[in-house]
C-alpha positions in Angstrom: 200.6 -33.4 -31.1 204.1 -32.0 -31.7 204.5 -30.1 -34.9 207.9 -30.8 -36.5 209.7 -27.9 -38.1 212.9 -28.1 -40.1 214.6 -26.6 -37.0 213.7 -25.6 -33.5 212.3 -22.1 -33.3 213.2 -19.5 -30.8 210.7 -18.1 -28.3 210.8 -14.8 -30.1 209.9 -16.6 -33.4 207.0 -18.3 -31.5 205.6 -14.9 -30.5 205.0 -14.0 -34.1 204.5 -17.5 -35.6 201.7 -17.9 -38.1 201.3 -21.0 -40.3 198.3 -19.6 -42.1 195.8 -21.9 -40.2 193.5 -21.4 -37.2 195.5 -23.9 -35.2 196.8 -22.9 -31.8 200.2 -24.0 -30.4 202.1 -24.1 -27.1 205.8 -23.5 -27.2 208.0 -26.2 -25.7 211.7 -25.7 -25.8 211.8 -24.8 -29.5 209.0 -27.1 -30.6 205.4 -26.3 -31.4 202.7 -28.4 -29.6 199.3 -28.2 -31.3 196.5 -27.5 -28.8 193.3 -29.4 -29.6 190.1 -27.4 -29.9 187.8 -27.5 -26.8 184.5 -29.3 -26.8 181.2 -27.5 -26.4 180.9 -28.6 -22.7 184.5 -27.5 -22.1 183.8 -24.1 -23.5 180.6 -23.8 -21.5 182.4 -24.5 -18.3 185.2 -22.1 -19.1 182.7 -19.3 -19.8 180.7 -20.0 -16.7 183.7 -19.9 -14.5 185.1 -16.8 -16.1 181.7 -15.0 -15.8 181.3 -16.2 -12.2 184.8 -15.0 -11.2 184.5 -11.7 -13.1 181.2 -11.1 -11.1 183.1 -11.8 -7.9 185.9 -9.5 -8.9 183.4 -6.7 -9.4 181.2 -7.4 -6.4 184.2 -7.6 -3.9 186.2 -4.9 -5.8 189.2 -7.1 -6.1 192.2 -5.8 -8.1 192.1 -8.8 -10.5 191.6 -9.5 -14.2 190.0 -12.6 -15.5 191.0 -14.1 -18.9 189.5 -17.0 -20.8 191.9 -19.2 -22.8 193.9 -16.2 -24.1 196.8 -15.2 -21.8 199.8 -17.5 -21.9 202.3 -18.1 -19.2 206.0 -18.7 -20.0 208.2 -20.4 -17.5 211.4 -19.9 -19.5 211.1 -23.2 -21.4 207.4 -23.7 -22.3 204.1 -21.9 -22.6 200.8 -22.8 -21.3 197.4 -21.2 -21.9 195.1 -22.0 -19.0 191.4 -22.4 -19.7 190.8 -19.5 -17.2 193.4 -17.4 -15.7 193.2 -14.7 -13.0 196.0 -12.1 -12.7 196.4 -8.9 -10.9 195.5 -5.6 -12.5 199.1 -4.6 -12.2 200.1 -7.6 -14.3 197.5 -6.7 -16.9 198.8 -3.1 -17.1 202.3 -4.5 -17.4 201.3 -6.3 -20.6 200.7 -3.0 -22.3 200.3 -3.6 -26.0 202.6 -6.6 -26.1 201.7 -10.3 -26.7 199.3 -11.6 -24.0 202.1 -13.4 -22.2 202.9 -13.5 -18.5 206.5 -14.1 -17.4 205.6 -14.3 -13.7 203.0 -16.4 -11.9 199.4 -15.4 -12.2 197.2 -15.7 -9.1 195.0 -18.6 -10.3 195.1 -21.0 -13.2 192.0 -23.1 -14.0 192.0 -26.2 -16.2 188.9 -28.1 -17.3 190.0 -31.7 -17.8 189.9 -32.8 -21.4 189.2 -36.5 -21.9 192.0 -36.7 -24.5 194.5 -34.7 -22.4 193.8 -36.0 -18.8 197.5 -36.6 -17.9 198.5 -33.1 -19.3 195.7 -31.4 -17.3 196.1 -33.3 -14.0 199.8 -34.2 -13.8 202.0 -32.2 -16.2 200.3 -28.8 -15.6 200.1 -29.5 -11.9 203.9 -29.9 -11.7 204.6 -27.0 -14.0 202.3 -24.6 -12.3 203.8 -25.5 -8.9 207.3 -25.0 -10.1 206.3 -21.7 -11.7 204.8 -20.6 -8.4 201.2 -20.1 -9.2 199.5 -19.8 -5.8 196.3 -21.6 -6.7 195.3 -24.1 -9.4 191.8 -25.4 -9.9 191.1 -28.6 -11.8 187.5 -29.2 -12.9 186.8 -32.7 -14.0 183.3 -33.1 -15.2 183.7 -36.8 -16.1 184.5 -37.6 -12.4 182.2 -34.8 -11.1 185.1 -33.3 -9.0 186.4 -29.8 -8.5 189.9 -29.7 -7.0 191.5 -26.6 -5.5 195.2 -26.9 -5.2 197.0 -24.4 -2.9 200.7 -23.9 -3.1 202.4 -24.6 0.2 206.2 -24.6 0.3 206.5 -25.2 -3.4 204.0 -28.2 -3.5 200.3 -28.2 -4.1 198.0 -29.3 -1.3 194.8 -30.6 -2.9 191.2 -30.4 -1.6 188.6 -32.2 -3.7 185.0 -31.0 -3.8 181.9 -32.8 -5.1 178.3 -32.0 -5.7 177.1 -29.3 -3.2 180.4 -28.9 -1.2 181.2 -25.2 -1.1 184.6 -24.6 -2.7 187.2 -22.8 -0.5 189.7 -20.6 -2.3 192.4 -18.4 -0.8 192.3 -16.1 -3.9 188.5 -15.7 -3.7 187.8 -16.2 0.1 184.2 -15.0 -0.1 183.3 -17.2 -3.1 180.2 -19.3 -2.9 180.5 -22.0 -5.5 179.9 -25.8 -5.8 180.5 -28.4 -8.5 176.7 -28.7 -8.9 176.6 -25.0 -9.8 179.4 -25.4 -12.3 177.6 -28.4 -14.0 174.0 -27.0 -13.8 172.3 -27.0 -17.2 175.4 -28.3 -19.1 
């Protein structure tokens, strides 16, 4: 849902925008796009993946930082807030005490497909993340029972789809042992 304001706002205004509600927005070329709240299942999957990846970061001593639905990325025109995002520790340190906003590609963006935003999660973000240069993009679709890993090759994502007990292969987390069944267990 696009929120109409009397005029387009600047990106700098967006960084401090507060309409007095708990609503969250993305910025799109001067317009505010309301982000719908996540479902319980959506939140459960986000938290599972974040915890799982954070455990892998610690176990393999990777110089990464895992964020859940907080850090935004800005491509110069619009913002996106991936459900789960993995950035380098150097990127995290570079944020300092500024807004939690990346102006360069993170290592990995993960989206859990929302039934009401299927095209946004599977088409729009795919194109935007590829253009922005995010090396890996995961799409978890619990309605279809699929886990897609998209790897950026020459500016285009190459997609590998996993189901059930297929072990997911990730360039960002090469030692990872994860399947769609694990993601969906007890949910």
